[in-house]
gemmi code that builds the backbone of each chain (N, CA, C; Angstrom):
import gemmi

chains = {
    "A": [
        ("MET", (-15.575, -36.906, 24.810), (-14.912, -36.815, 23.497), (-13.995, -35.602, 23.449)),
        ("THR", (-14.566, -34.452, 23.811), (-13.770, -33.224, 23.798), (-12.632, -33.327, 24.793)),
        ("SER", (-12.943, -33.861, 25.975), (-11.937, -33.983, 27.014), (-10.832, -34.942, 26.576)),
        ("GLU", (-11.229, -36.028, 25.910), (-10.242, -36.997, 25.426), (-9.322, -36.333, 24.384)),
        ("PHE", (-9.933, -35.572, 23.494), (-9.139, -34.891, 22.477), (-8.215, -33.850, 23.119)),
        ("ASP", (-8.734, -33.144, 24.105), (-7.905, -32.156, 24.809), (-6.670, -32.819, 25.414)),
        ("ASN", (-6.870, -34.009, 25.982), (-5.744, -34.737, 26.595), (-4.725, -35.173, 25.553)),
        ("ILE", (-5.224, -35.641, 24.425), (-4.317, -36.096, 23.358), (-3.536, -34.902, 22.796)),
        ("LEU", (-4.249, -33.820, 22.577), (-3.591, -32.604, 22.077), (-2.506, -32.162, 23.068)),
        ("ASP", (-2.831, -32.222, 24.335), (-1.887, -31.822, 25.386), (-0.626, -32.698, 25.352)),
        ("LYS", (-0.839, -34.002, 25.189), (0.310, -34.923, 25.136), (1.187, -34.628, 23.920)),
        ("CYS", (0.523, -34.332, 22.802), (1.280, -34.019, 21.586), (2.092, -32.730, 21.763)),
        ("ILE", (1.498, -31.752, 22.420), (2.213, -30.486, 22.655), (3.443, -30.743, 23.521)),
        ("ASP", (3.273, -31.594, 24.530), (4.428, -31.948, 25.375), (5.519, -32.619, 24.538)),
        ("ARG", (5.091, -33.519, 23.659), (6.074, -34.232, 22.812), (6.816, -33.251, 21.904)),
        ("LEU", (6.058, -32.347, 21.283), (6.691, -31.363, 20.390), (7.637, -30.450, 21.185)),
        ("SER", (7.228, -30.102, 22.393), (8.073, -29.237, 23.224), (9.380, -29.931, 23.584)),
        ("ARG", (9.333, -31.255, 23.650), (10.561, -32.013, 23.959), (11.397, -32.271, 22.710)),
        ("GLY", (10.918, -31.793, 21.572), (11.723, -31.893, 20.354), (11.295, -32.972, 19.380)),
        ("GLU", (10.212, -33.672, 19.691), (9.741, -34.703, 18.770), (9.133, -34.031, 17.526)),
        ("SER", (9.181, -34.725, 16.407), (8.651, -34.113, 15.187), (7.129, -34.223, 15.140)),
        ("LEU", (6.536, -33.306, 14.407), (5.074, -33.301, 14.252), (4.613, -34.592, 13.575)),
        ("LYS", (5.376, -34.987, 12.576), (5.016, -36.183, 11.810), (4.968, -37.413, 12.723)),
        ("LYS", (5.981, -37.534, 13.556), (6.052, -38.693, 14.443), (4.923, -38.642, 15.470)),
        ("CYS", (4.673, -37.450, 15.955), (3.627, -37.281, 16.969), (2.267, -37.740, 16.433)),
        ("LEU", (2.024, -37.417, 15.174), (0.727, -37.767, 14.575), (0.560, -39.275, 14.399)),
        ("THR", (1.676, -39.973, 14.311), (1.577, -41.433, 14.115), (1.017, -42.135, 15.362)),
        ("TYR", (1.117, -41.491, 16.518), (0.572, -42.108, 17.735), (-0.953, -42.065, 17.769)),
        ("TYR", (-1.512, -41.111, 17.061), (-2.977, -40.931, 17.112), (-3.537, -40.792, 15.694)),
        ("PRO", (-3.428, -41.849, 14.886), (-3.870, -41.727, 13.483), (-5.337, -41.344, 13.343)),
        ("GLU", (-6.158, -41.787, 14.306), (-7.595, -41.491, 14.214), (-7.891, -40.000, 14.429)),
        ("TYR", (-6.942, -39.297, 15.044), (-7.148, -37.863, 15.301), (-6.295, -36.970, 14.393)),
        ("LYS", (-5.615, -37.604, 13.447), (-4.638, -36.858, 12.649), (-5.228, -35.580, 12.018)),
        ("ALA", (-6.411, -35.745, 11.419), (-7.013, -34.603, 10.711), (-7.324, -33.437, 11.643)),
        ("LEU", (-7.694, -33.771, 12.877), (-8.005, -32.705, 13.837), (-6.746, -32.138, 14.486)),
        ("LEU", (-5.808, -33.051, 14.753), (-4.601, -32.638, 15.476), (-3.653, -31.783, 14.637)),
        ("GLU", (-3.454, -32.200, 13.402), (-2.392, -31.595, 12.596), (-2.495, -30.063, 12.488)),
        ("PRO", (-3.674, -29.515, 12.137), (-3.716, -28.047, 12.012), (-3.465, -27.325, 13.339)),
        ("LEU", (-3.920, -27.925, 14.426), (-3.714, -27.281, 15.736), (-2.242, -27.333, 16.129)),
        ("LEU", (-1.614, -28.462, 15.854), (-0.191, -28.574, 16.202), (0.670, -27.688, 15.302)),
        ("ARG", (0.228, -27.509, 14.071), (0.958, -26.581, 13.181), (0.835, -25.146, 13.713)),
        ("ALA", (-0.349, -24.799, 14.184), (-0.535, -23.464, 14.776), (0.353, -23.313, 16.012)),
        ("MET", (0.468, -24.398, 16.774), (1.302, -24.357, 17.973), (2.775, -24.145, 17.614)),
        ("THR", (3.270, -24.913, 16.644), (4.688, -24.794, 16.282), (4.973, -23.421, 15.662)),
        ("GLU", (4.018, -22.943, 14.889), (4.204, -21.622, 14.273), (4.300, -20.540, 15.352)),
        ("THR", (3.436, -20.661, 16.347), (3.430, -19.679, 17.445), (4.722, -19.755, 18.251)),
        ("ALA", (5.090, -20.977, 18.622), (6.288, -21.146, 19.460), (7.545, -20.705, 18.706)),
        ("THR", (7.611, -21.031, 17.427), (8.790, -20.695, 16.630), (8.933, -19.181, 16.450)),
        ("ALA", (7.795, -18.502, 16.395), (7.835, -17.051, 16.168), (8.595, -16.321, 17.268)),
        ("TYR", (8.633, -16.909, 18.454), (9.318, -16.256, 19.583), (10.591, -16.998, 19.971)),
        ("SER", (11.203, -17.651, 19.014), (12.339, -18.514, 19.361), (13.675, -17.784, 19.361)),
        ("PHE", (13.678, -16.526, 19.749), (14.939, -15.815, 19.866), (15.543, -16.128, 21.232)),
        ("VAL", (16.807, -15.790, 21.376), (17.530, -16.194, 22.581), (17.783, -14.991, 23.485)),
        ("PHE", (17.542, -15.190, 24.765), (17.887, -14.165, 25.743), (19.296, -14.422, 26.246)),
        ("SER", (19.962, -13.346, 26.558), (21.350, -13.466, 26.986), (21.432, -13.659, 28.497)),
        ("SER", (21.241, -14.898, 28.947), (21.243, -15.152, 30.385), (22.613, -14.888, 30.993)),
        ("GLU", (23.667, -15.147, 30.225), (25.018, -14.938, 30.749), (25.280, -13.449, 30.986)),
        ("ALA", (24.877, -12.638, 29.998), (25.078, -11.197, 30.146), (24.281, -10.673, 31.325)),
        ("SER", (23.057, -11.147, 31.430), (22.206, -10.701, 32.521), (22.754, -11.170, 33.855)),
        ("CYS", (23.262, -12.380, 33.872), (23.837, -12.953, 35.081), (25.000, -12.098, 35.571)),
        ("MET", (25.834, -11.692, 34.631), (26.990, -10.884, 35.001), (26.543, -9.512, 35.529)),
        ("ARG", (25.499, -8.969, 34.894), (24.997, -7.670, 35.321), (24.432, -7.779, 36.740)),
        ("ASP", (23.712, -8.864, 36.988), (23.129, -9.072, 38.309), (24.213, -9.290, 39.352)),
        ("ALA", (25.223, -10.028, 38.976), (26.291, -10.331, 39.917), (27.018, -9.055, 40.337)),
        ("LYS", (27.090, -8.091, 39.417), (27.753, -6.827, 39.744), (26.967, -6.056, 40.797)),
        ("SER", (25.631, -6.132, 40.681), (24.819, -5.365, 41.621), (24.663, -6.085, 42.958)),
        ("SER", (24.896, -7.371, 42.982), (24.747, -8.127, 44.228), (25.744, -9.275, 44.216)),
        ("PRO", (27.033, -8.982, 44.283), (28.075, -9.943, 43.977), (28.063, -11.268, 44.749)),
        ("GLY", (28.103, -11.228, 46.048), (28.309, -12.455, 46.814), (27.207, -13.468, 46.687)),
        ("GLU", (26.094, -13.128, 47.270), (24.980, -14.057, 47.384), (24.474, -14.532, 46.017)),
        ("THR", (24.208, -13.588, 45.137), (23.621, -13.931, 43.842), (24.543, -14.810, 43.013)),
        ("ALA", (25.791, -14.400, 42.951), (26.734, -15.146, 42.129), (26.858, -16.579, 42.613)),
        ("THR", (26.836, -16.770, 43.914), (26.963, -18.114, 44.454), (25.756, -18.963, 44.100)),
        ("ILE", (24.590, -18.396, 44.346), (23.374, -19.192, 44.189), (23.071, -19.518, 42.729)),
        ("ILE", (23.169, -18.535, 41.862), (22.786, -18.815, 40.480), (23.958, -19.270, 39.628)),
        ("GLY", (25.076, -19.506, 40.268), (26.197, -20.118, 39.573), (26.864, -19.217, 38.567)),
        ("CYS", (26.792, -17.901, 38.787), (27.429, -16.966, 37.875), (28.919, -16.923, 38.166)),
        ("LYS", (29.722, -16.948, 37.135), (31.173, -16.951, 37.338), (31.667, -15.563, 37.768)),
    ],
    "B": [
        ("MET", (2.976, -32.244, 69.108), (3.004, -31.604, 67.784), (4.448, -31.647, 67.228)),
        ("ALA", (4.592, -32.066, 65.984), (5.929, -32.147, 65.394), (6.424, -30.752, 65.022)),
        ("SER", (7.723, -30.535, 65.188), (8.292, -29.250, 64.769), (9.574, -29.504, 63.996)),
        ("ILE", (9.914, -28.567, 63.097), (11.131, -28.723, 62.302), (12.300, -28.179, 63.112)),
        ("THR", (13.334, -28.962, 63.245), (14.498, -28.495, 63.998), (15.196, -27.417, 63.180)),
        ("PRO", (15.939, -26.521, 63.834), (16.679, -25.491, 63.091), (17.606, -26.131, 62.070)),
        ("HIS", (18.215, -27.272, 62.430), (19.131, -27.942, 61.520), (18.392, -28.445, 60.281)),
        ("GLY", (17.223, -29.101, 60.529), (16.415, -29.622, 59.420), (15.926, -28.516, 58.527)),
        ("SER", (15.554, -27.411, 59.121), (15.065, -26.274, 58.363), (16.169, -25.683, 57.471)),
        ("LYS", (17.375, -25.597, 58.031), (18.499, -25.068, 57.252), (18.824, -25.982, 56.071)),
        ("GLU", (18.769, -27.274, 56.337), (19.083, -28.248, 55.280), (18.037, -28.153, 54.161)),
        ("LYS", (16.783, -28.003, 54.571), (15.700, -27.882, 53.591), (15.914, -26.620, 52.740)),
        ("THR", (16.284, -25.534, 53.402), (16.534, -24.285, 52.673), (17.695, -24.454, 51.699)),
        ("ARG", (18.751, -25.123, 52.173), (19.909, -25.349, 51.284), (19.522, -26.188, 50.075)),
        ("ASN", (18.725, -27.237, 50.333), (18.269, -28.091, 49.224), (17.449, -27.292, 48.213)),
        ("ASN", (16.595, -26.435, 48.739), (15.765, -25.624, 47.838), (16.598, -24.613, 47.068)),
        ("GLU", (17.652, -24.099, 47.711), (18.549, -23.177, 46.996), (19.256, -23.906, 45.858)),
        ("THR", (19.631, -25.148, 46.110), (20.292, -25.942, 45.060), (19.327, -26.180, 43.902)),
        ("ARG", (18.087, -26.478, 44.247), (17.076, -26.698, 43.192), (16.852, -25.413, 42.397)),
        ("LEU", (16.838, -24.298, 43.107), (16.639, -23.006, 42.437), (17.787, -22.710, 41.477)),
        ("ALA", (18.996, -23.032, 41.914), (20.168, -22.811, 41.050), (20.057, -23.647, 39.776)),
        ("ALA", (19.592, -24.887, 39.937), (19.441, -25.762, 38.762), (18.351, -25.220, 37.836)),
        ("LEU", (17.294, -24.686, 38.429), (16.195, -24.143, 37.621), (16.604, -22.865, 36.903)),
        ("TYR", (17.555, -22.143, 37.465), (18.036, -20.917, 36.806), (18.558, -21.257, 35.412)),
        ("GLU", (19.355, -22.299, 35.354), (19.918, -22.732, 34.067), (18.814, -23.074, 33.071)),
        ("GLU", (17.833, -23.804, 33.565), (16.808, -24.333, 32.661), (15.718, -23.318, 32.342)),
        ("TYR", (15.414, -22.439, 33.296), (14.216, -21.615, 33.145), (14.452, -20.123, 32.932)),
        ("TYR", (15.696, -19.666, 33.065), (15.909, -18.219, 32.900), (15.352, -17.738, 31.545)),
        ("ASP", (15.774, -18.393, 30.470), (15.329, -17.996, 29.128), (13.813, -18.081, 28.981)),
        ("LYS", (13.260, -19.151, 29.525), (11.818, -19.365, 29.378), (11.039, -18.280, 30.119)),
        ("ILE", (11.522, -17.943, 31.297), (10.842, -16.895, 32.065), (11.015, -15.538, 31.373)),
        ("ALA", (12.213, -15.282, 30.860), (12.443, -14.016, 30.149), (11.535, -13.922, 28.919)),
        ("ARG", (11.396, -15.030, 28.214), (10.550, -15.029, 27.009), (9.080, -14.826, 27.392)),
        ("TYR", (8.676, -15.509, 28.455), (7.301, -15.357, 28.959), (7.034, -13.881, 29.289)),
        ("ILE", (7.975, -13.262, 29.987), (7.803, -11.850, 30.373), (7.793, -10.963, 29.127)),
        ("TYR", (8.689, -11.284, 28.186), (8.781, -10.479, 26.965), (7.453, -10.454, 26.204)),
        ("THR", (6.799, -11.626, 26.156), (5.532, -11.681, 25.416), (4.451, -10.854, 26.107)),
        ("ARG", (4.699, -10.476, 27.353), (3.710, -9.663, 28.064), (4.074, -8.182, 28.089)),
        ("ILE", (5.374, -7.852, 28.145), (5.708, -6.425, 28.269), (6.364, -5.854, 27.017)),
        ("GLY", (6.898, -6.727, 26.151), (7.411, -6.251, 24.874), (8.707, -5.478, 24.927)),
        ("ASP", (9.488, -5.641, 25.983), (10.772, -4.953, 26.080), (11.819, -5.977, 26.499)),
        ("LYS", (12.768, -6.219, 25.585), (13.714, -7.324, 25.786), (14.607, -7.099, 27.008)),
        ("SER", (15.175, -5.928, 27.082), (16.100, -5.640, 28.172), (15.379, -5.671, 29.534)),
        ("GLU", (14.191, -5.075, 29.532), (13.376, -5.075, 30.760), (12.978, -6.507, 31.134)),
        ("SER", (12.727, -7.330, 30.130), (12.349, -8.726, 30.382), (13.492, -9.482, 31.043)),
        ("GLU", (14.706, -9.210, 30.576), (15.874, -9.874, 31.175), (16.041, -9.445, 32.632)),
        ("ASP", (15.852, -8.145, 32.867), (15.977, -7.651, 34.245), (14.920, -8.276, 35.152)),
        ("LEU", (13.689, -8.322, 34.638), (12.605, -8.873, 35.450), (12.802, -10.380, 35.678)),
        ("ALA", (13.330, -11.067, 34.661), (13.585, -12.510, 34.818), (14.612, -12.732, 35.927)),
        ("SER", (15.622, -11.863, 35.964), (16.617, -11.972, 37.036), (15.978, -11.680, 38.385)),
        ("GLU", (15.095, -10.692, 38.370), (14.429, -10.329, 39.621), (13.572, -11.478, 40.153)),
        ("VAL", (13.017, -12.253, 39.231), (12.230, -13.423, 39.650), (13.093, -14.329, 40.527)),
        ("PHE", (14.327, -14.562, 40.073), (15.197, -15.476, 40.824), (15.666, -14.846, 42.135)),
        ("PHE", (15.879, -13.525, 42.123), (16.257, -12.866, 43.384), (15.130, -12.962, 44.406)),
        ("LYS", (13.926, -12.688, 43.920), (12.778, -12.757, 44.830), (12.601, -14.178, 45.358)),
        ("ALA", (12.772, -15.148, 44.453), (12.641, -16.551, 44.854), (13.698, -16.893, 45.902)),
        ("LEU", (14.892, -16.420, 45.659), (15.993, -16.698, 46.598), (15.713, -16.090, 47.967)),
        ("LYS", (15.227, -14.866, 47.948), (14.951, -14.179, 49.215), (13.831, -14.849, 49.996)),
        ("SER", (12.875, -15.415, 49.261), (11.740, -16.011, 49.974), (11.758, -17.538, 49.901)),
        ("ILE", (12.944, -18.089, 49.677), (13.044, -19.548, 49.515), (12.546, -20.302, 50.751)),
        ("LYS", (12.669, -19.664, 51.902), (12.220, -20.321, 53.137), (10.703, -20.501, 53.163)),
        ("THR", (10.018, -19.678, 52.389), (8.552, -19.790, 52.390), (8.059, -20.802, 51.347)),
        ("TYR", (8.985, -21.285, 50.498), (8.562, -22.249, 49.478), (8.218, -23.583, 50.136)),
        ("ARG", (7.068, -24.120, 49.807), (6.630, -25.391, 50.394), (6.755, -26.506, 49.369)),
        ("ASP", (7.478, -27.544, 49.774), (7.657, -28.692, 48.873), (6.336, -29.372, 48.535)),
        ("THR", (5.366, -29.202, 49.404), (4.079, -29.870, 49.184), (3.168, -29.063, 48.256)),
        ("GLY", (3.590, -27.840, 47.927), (2.771, -26.983, 47.056), (3.076, -27.233, 45.594)),
        ("PRO", (2.846, -26.240, 44.760), (3.137, -26.372, 43.323), (4.628, -26.613, 43.088)),
        ("PRO", (5.006, -27.236, 41.963), (6.423, -27.413, 41.654), (7.151, -26.067, 41.646)),
        ("MET", (8.457, -26.103, 41.910), (9.192, -24.841, 42.046), (9.117, -23.990, 40.775)),
        ("GLN", (9.112, -24.643, 39.592), (9.059, -23.854, 38.356), (7.725, -23.110, 38.246)),
        ("ALA", (6.639, -23.740, 38.711), (5.336, -23.058, 38.694), (5.365, -21.883, 39.671)),
        ("TRP", (6.012, -22.094, 40.796), (6.165, -21.018, 41.795), (6.926, -19.836, 41.175)),
        ("LEU", (7.971, -20.129, 40.397), (8.747, -19.070, 39.739), (7.875, -18.280, 38.760)),
        ("PHE", (7.029, -18.993, 38.027), (6.162, -18.299, 37.065), (5.097, -17.466, 37.772)),
        ("LYS", (4.703, -17.911, 38.969), (3.765, -17.084, 39.742), (4.445, -15.780, 40.140)),
        ("ILE", (5.699, -15.891, 40.554), (6.460, -14.683, 40.903), (6.586, -13.794, 39.660)),
        ("ALA", (6.901, -14.432, 38.516), (7.042, -13.676, 37.266), (5.738, -12.968, 36.918)),
        ("HIS", (4.649, -13.685, 37.060), (3.335, -13.099, 36.753), (3.096, -11.860, 37.620)),
        ("ASN", (3.366, -11.994, 38.919), (3.149, -10.857, 39.832), (4.064, -9.682, 39.495)),
        ("LEU", (5.304, -9.988, 39.125), (6.229, -8.905, 38.752), (5.753, -8.181, 37.495)),
        ("VAL", (5.245, -8.965, 36.555), (4.735, -8.355, 35.310), (3.547, -7.447, 35.622)),
        ("VAL", (2.646, -7.936, 36.464), (1.469, -7.125, 36.827), (1.923, -5.820, 37.475)),
        ("ASP", (2.890, -5.919, 38.394), (3.416, -4.706, 39.044), (4.061, -3.776, 38.018)),
        ("HIS", (4.833, -4.383, 37.124), (5.534, -3.593, 36.102), (4.539, -2.851, 35.216)),
        ("LEU", (3.518, -3.577, 34.756), (2.534, -2.960, 33.865), (1.758, -1.859, 34.584)),
        ("ARG", (1.535, -2.089, 35.868), (0.844, -1.062, 36.648), (1.711, 0.198, 36.707)),
        ("LYS", (3.013, -0.022, 36.889), (3.938, 1.116, 36.988), (3.990, 1.901, 35.677)),
        ("VAL", (4.149, 1.177, 34.586), (4.281, 1.896, 33.315), (2.928, 2.365, 32.776)),
        ("SER", (1.856, 1.769, 33.364), (0.479, 2.189, 33.020), (0.140, 2.115, 31.542)),
        ("ARG", (0.773, 1.198, 30.877), (0.387, 0.982, 29.488), (0.845, -0.420, 29.084)),
        ("ILE", (0.066, -1.025, 28.217), (0.453, -2.340, 27.731), (1.038, -2.178, 26.350)),
        ("LYS", (2.312, -2.573, 26.239), (2.958, -2.444, 24.935), (2.649, -3.670, 24.088)),
        ("THR", (2.597, -3.478, 22.801), (2.581, -4.625, 21.923), (4.045, -4.993, 21.700)),
        ("VAL", (4.302, -6.196, 21.243), (5.681, -6.618, 21.078), (6.355, -5.787, 19.996)),
        ("PRO", (7.427, -5.082, 20.335), (8.101, -4.258, 19.337), (8.997, -5.125, 18.450)),
        ("ILE", (8.514, -5.382, 17.278), (9.181, -6.324, 16.390), (10.625, -5.922, 16.090)),
        ("ASP", (10.852, -4.641, 15.944), (12.199, -4.208, 15.551), (13.226, -4.381, 16.661)),
        ("MET", (12.765, -4.678, 17.882), (13.703, -4.831, 18.982), (14.102, -6.290, 19.219)),
        ("VAL", (13.497, -7.188, 18.481), (13.733, -8.599, 18.736), (15.105, -9.041, 18.242)),
        ("GLU", (15.788, -9.771, 19.099), (17.091, -10.300, 18.704), (16.856, -11.688, 18.120)),
        ("ILE", (17.085, -11.813, 16.838), (16.842, -13.076, 16.171), (18.116, -13.914, 16.210)),
        ("VAL", (17.932, -15.214, 16.384), (19.094, -16.096, 16.518), (20.010, -16.015, 15.302)),
        ("ASP", (19.420, -16.158, 14.107), (20.226, -16.161, 12.886), (20.332, -14.756, 12.307)),
        ("ASP", (20.802, -13.809, 13.107), (20.782, -12.438, 12.613), (21.897, -12.139, 11.610)),
        ("ASN", (22.723, -13.144, 11.286), (23.719, -12.953, 10.233), (23.069, -13.054, 8.855)),
        ("ASP", (21.890, -13.635, 8.829), (21.188, -13.815, 7.569), (20.022, -12.827, 7.520)),
        ("PRO", (20.172, -11.723, 6.772), (19.126, -10.688, 6.774), (17.781, -11.185, 6.278)),
        ("VAL", (17.793, -12.096, 5.304), (16.519, -12.612, 4.779), (15.789, -13.374, 5.874)),
        ("ASN", (16.545, -14.205, 6.569), (15.962, -14.993, 7.652), (15.445, -14.089, 8.773)),
        ("THR", (16.191, -13.038, 9.049), (15.798, -12.103, 10.104), (14.466, -11.434, 9.762)),
        ("VAL", (14.359, -10.991, 8.529), (13.119, -10.337, 8.094), (11.954, -11.322, 8.145)),
        ("GLU", (12.197, -12.538, 7.686), (11.132, -13.554, 7.694), (10.668, -13.824, 9.122)),
        ("LYS", (11.631, -13.904, 10.035), (11.285, -14.174, 11.442), (10.480, -13.024, 12.034)),
        ("LYS", (10.862, -11.819, 11.688), (10.142, -10.656, 12.211), (8.705, -10.630, 11.693)),
        ("ILE", (8.553, -10.960, 10.413), (7.215, -10.985, 9.824), (6.360, -12.050, 10.515)),
        ("GLU", (6.985, -13.194, 10.722), (6.278, -14.308, 11.363), (5.831, -13.924, 12.778)),
        ("MET", (6.723, -13.263, 13.487), (6.406, -12.869, 14.862), (5.303, -11.822, 14.903)),
        ("GLU", (5.353, -10.915, 13.944), (4.325, -9.880, 13.854), (2.952, -10.520, 13.614)),
        ("LYS", (2.960, -11.518, 12.720), (1.719, -12.199, 12.377), (1.135, -12.930, 13.598)),
        ("VAL", (2.012, -13.640, 14.308), (1.563, -14.388, 15.490), (1.100, -13.422, 16.585)),
        ("SER", (1.840, -12.341, 16.780), (1.451, -11.348, 17.801), (0.075, -10.781, 17.492)),
        ("ALA", (-0.142, -10.477, 16.203), (-1.438, -9.908, 15.798), (-2.562, -10.911, 16.036)),
        ("ALA", (-2.277, -12.192, 15.780), (-3.305, -13.223, 15.976), (-3.609, -13.404, 17.464)),
        ("MET", (-2.587, -13.349, 18.292), (-2.785, -13.600, 19.719), (-3.639, -12.524, 20.396)),
        ("ILE", (-3.676, -11.357, 19.792), (-4.499, -10.276, 20.349), (-5.982, -10.683, 20.377)),
        ("HIS", (-6.352, -11.575, 19.444), (-7.753, -11.977, 19.354), (-8.146, -13.045, 20.371)),
        ("LEU", (-7.187, -13.543, 21.125), (-7.500, -14.542, 22.157), (-7.913, -13.821, 23.442)),
        ("THR", (-8.550, -14.566, 24.340), (-8.839, -13.961, 25.641), (-7.536, -13.898, 26.431)),
        ("GLU", (-7.491, -13.064, 27.463), (-6.272, -12.942, 28.262), (-5.906, -14.290, 28.902)),
        ("GLU", (-6.909, -15.020, 29.333), (-6.635, -16.338, 29.946), (-6.044, -17.304, 28.932)),
        ("GLN", (-6.589, -17.280, 27.724), (-6.049, -18.166, 26.675), (-4.603, -17.801, 26.354)),
        ("ARG", (-4.346, -16.494, 26.252), (-2.967, -16.048, 25.980), (-2.028, -16.511, 27.085)),
        ("GLU", (-2.495, -16.401, 28.314), (-1.645, -16.769, 29.450), (-1.333, -18.272, 29.430)),
        ("VAL", (-2.319, -19.063, 29.052), (-2.086, -20.509, 28.954), (-1.006, -20.789, 27.897)),
        ("LEU", (-1.125, -20.156, 26.741), (-0.142, -20.387, 25.677), (1.241, -19.888, 26.079)),
        ("ARG", (1.291, -18.743, 26.750), (2.599, -18.223, 27.194), (3.275, -19.216, 28.133)),
        ("LEU", (2.496, -19.716, 29.087), (3.083, -20.625, 30.079), (3.469, -21.961, 29.444)),
        ("ARG", (2.653, -22.439, 28.504), (2.899, -23.740, 27.874), (3.999, -23.657, 26.811)),
        ("PHE", (3.879, -22.707, 25.897), (4.782, -22.690, 24.735), (6.074, -21.928, 24.997)),
        ("PHE", (5.969, -20.816, 25.707), (7.176, -20.004, 25.927), (7.799, -20.315, 27.283)),
        ("GLY", (6.951, -20.630, 28.258), (7.459, -20.959, 29.588), (7.865, -22.411, 29.727)),
        ("GLY", (7.368, -23.256, 28.837), (7.751, -24.668, 28.868), (7.130, -25.437, 30.022)),
        ("LEU", (6.057, -24.926, 30.601), (5.403, -25.648, 31.697), (4.454, -26.708, 31.143)),
        ("THR", (4.216, -27.738, 31.938), (3.199, -28.719, 31.567), (1.842, -28.093, 31.858)),
        ("SER", (0.776, -28.725, 31.365), (-0.548, -28.151, 31.607), (-0.870, -28.169, 33.103)),
        ("ARG", (-0.374, -29.176, 33.813), (-0.618, -29.229, 35.260), (0.102, -28.070, 35.973)),
        ("GLU", (1.340, -27.815, 35.547), (2.092, -26.706, 36.159), (1.440, -25.363, 35.831)),
        ("ALA", (0.982, -25.243, 34.569), (0.287, -24.006, 34.182), (-0.984, -23.840, 35.013)),
        ("ALA", (-1.656, -24.962, 35.267), (-2.872, -24.921, 36.094), (-2.547, -24.436, 37.504)),
        ("ASP", (-1.395, -24.853, 38.023), (-0.969, -24.387, 39.358), (-0.764, -22.878, 39.372)),
        ("VAL", (-0.133, -22.380, 38.317), (0.128, -20.934, 38.248), (-1.192, -20.166, 38.176)),
        ("LEU", (-2.102, -20.688, 37.365), (-3.351, -19.966, 37.113), (-4.458, -20.290, 38.124)),
        ("THR", (-4.123, -21.189, 39.075), (-5.120, -21.717, 40.027), (-6.415, -22.152, 39.321)),
        ("LYS", (-6.185, -22.971, 38.301), (-7.296, -23.586, 37.550), (-7.086, -25.098, 37.596)),
        ("SER", (-8.073, -25.843, 37.133), (-7.883, -27.296, 37.023), (-7.092, -27.596, 35.755)),
        ("ASP", (-6.431, -28.773, 35.713), (-5.694, -29.145, 34.489), (-6.650, -29.197, 33.302)),
        ("GLY", (-7.852, -29.716, 33.572), (-8.840, -29.850, 32.492), (-9.199, -28.496, 31.905)),
        ("ALA", (-9.344, -27.517, 32.773), (-9.698, -26.174, 32.295), (-8.576, -25.605, 31.441)),
        ("VAL", (-7.335, -25.867, 31.863), (-6.184, -25.370, 31.084), (-6.135, -26.050, 29.720)),
        ("ARG", (-6.354, -27.355, 29.698), (-6.302, -28.082, 28.416), (-7.418, -27.605, 27.480)),
        ("GLU", (-8.569, -27.308, 28.071), (-9.690, -26.818, 27.265), (-9.363, -25.430, 26.681)),
        ("MET", (-8.799, -24.564, 27.517), (-8.427, -23.220, 27.034), (-7.350, -23.316, 25.955)),
        ("GLN", (-6.433, -24.258, 26.163), (-5.349, -24.467, 25.208), (-5.895, -24.868, 23.836)),
        ("ARG", (-6.863, -25.805, 23.851), (-7.448, -26.250, 22.581), (-8.213, -25.117, 21.909)),
        ("ALA", (-9.011, -24.403, 22.707), (-9.799, -23.302, 22.148), (-8.873, -22.226, 21.565)),
        ("ALA", (-7.789, -21.959, 22.277), (-6.835, -20.941, 21.804), (-6.189, -21.377, 20.497)),
        ("LEU", (-5.828, -22.647, 20.405), (-5.180, -23.131, 19.180), (-6.150, -23.163, 18.008)),
        ("GLU", (-7.405, -23.470, 18.285), (-8.398, -23.459, 17.203), (-8.542, -22.045, 16.642)),
        ("LYS", (-8.553, -21.093, 17.555), (-8.672, -19.692, 17.134), (-7.421, -19.261, 16.356)),
        ("LEU", (-6.271, -19.614, 16.902), (-5.015, -19.243, 16.234), (-4.907, -19.865, 14.848)),
        ("ARG", (-5.333, -21.143, 14.758), (-5.278, -21.829, 13.460), (-6.085, -21.059, 12.416)),
        ("GLN", (-7.295, -20.651, 12.822), (-8.131, -19.883, 11.894), (-7.459, -18.574, 11.485)),
        ("LEU", (-6.935, -17.872, 12.482), (-6.349, -16.555, 12.216), (-5.074, -16.661, 11.383)),
        ("LEU", (-4.247, -17.634, 11.719), (-2.995, -17.775, 10.977), (-3.243, -18.251, 9.556)),
        ("ASP", (-4.257, -19.105, 9.396), (-4.618, -19.561, 8.034), (-5.148, -18.403, 7.224)),
        ("VAL", (-5.979, -17.559, 7.856), (-6.544, -16.398, 7.172), (-5.427, -15.483, 6.695)),
        ("ASN", (-4.452, -15.284, 7.566), (-3.361, -14.383, 7.219), (-2.505, -14.903, 6.079)),
        ("LYS", (-2.489, -16.228, 5.920), (-1.667, -16.819, 4.851), (-2.261, -16.576, 3.481)),
        ("GLN", (-3.606, -16.347, 3.459), (-4.262, -16.231, 2.165), (-3.941, -14.909, 1.492)),
    ],
}
model = gemmi.Model(1)
for chain_id, residues in chains.items():
    chain = gemmi.Chain(chain_id)
    for i, (resn, *xyz) in enumerate(residues, 1):
        res = gemmi.Residue()
        res.name, res.seqid = resn, gemmi.SeqId(i, " ")
        for name, pos in zip(("N", "CA", "C"), xyz):
            atom = gemmi.Atom()
            atom.name, atom.element = name, gemmi.Element(name[0])
            atom.pos, atom.b_iso = gemmi.Position(*pos), 0.0
            res.add_atom(atom)
        chain.add_residue(res)
    model.add_chain(chain)
structure = gemmi.Structure()
structure.add_model(model)
structure.setup_entities()
């Protein structure tokens, strides 16, 4: 039972990570809705709290300066 | 005994370099965020995330296609770099809320709300075990599947899913408490 629920929760987390809505996700497992919903809300709250953006382009340029040839080629830095 | 020809080996290395380049696009941010949640310094996290890819590039010949997926391998490198970094600085920082770059920073109200939310989540995560925190970092911030997270942590998928559920149950309680 616990293992089955763990698997369902895991699938829902994957779905939410791919951008599916919580509401839609819950429709796949109506029998688990009451258990799933609070956990998935905790998950979205946690993930959203750190949803700031890192500047990969700026970092890429900085890295390319310190190691121009090889790095720039491999990681596709302009 | 079968052996890899120099030509085959070079081609394999080139293929892996191409895969690494593709993963840079997809995983740089995720790895930087994963590192940030552990060391709490944005600029340092970006540097370490870049270092992950340099290290991967340098040791690409040692990457085995039959082992964990390449993204899990990258997170293992990230994990080791973080451990080394924390050892060097000899202190574990909490996430410095005032240093966070918020996406919608043109809206001061939204920025403040996001900072409060992050502070609340950071405070709640302190109550989890280190293993539980690591599972959530790899799953939610790193974007790995539970199987990939299991590869990084050298645990079974079942153990990761169990830790994930236990961590979320704890977080749900803590976050609900904080709302009251």
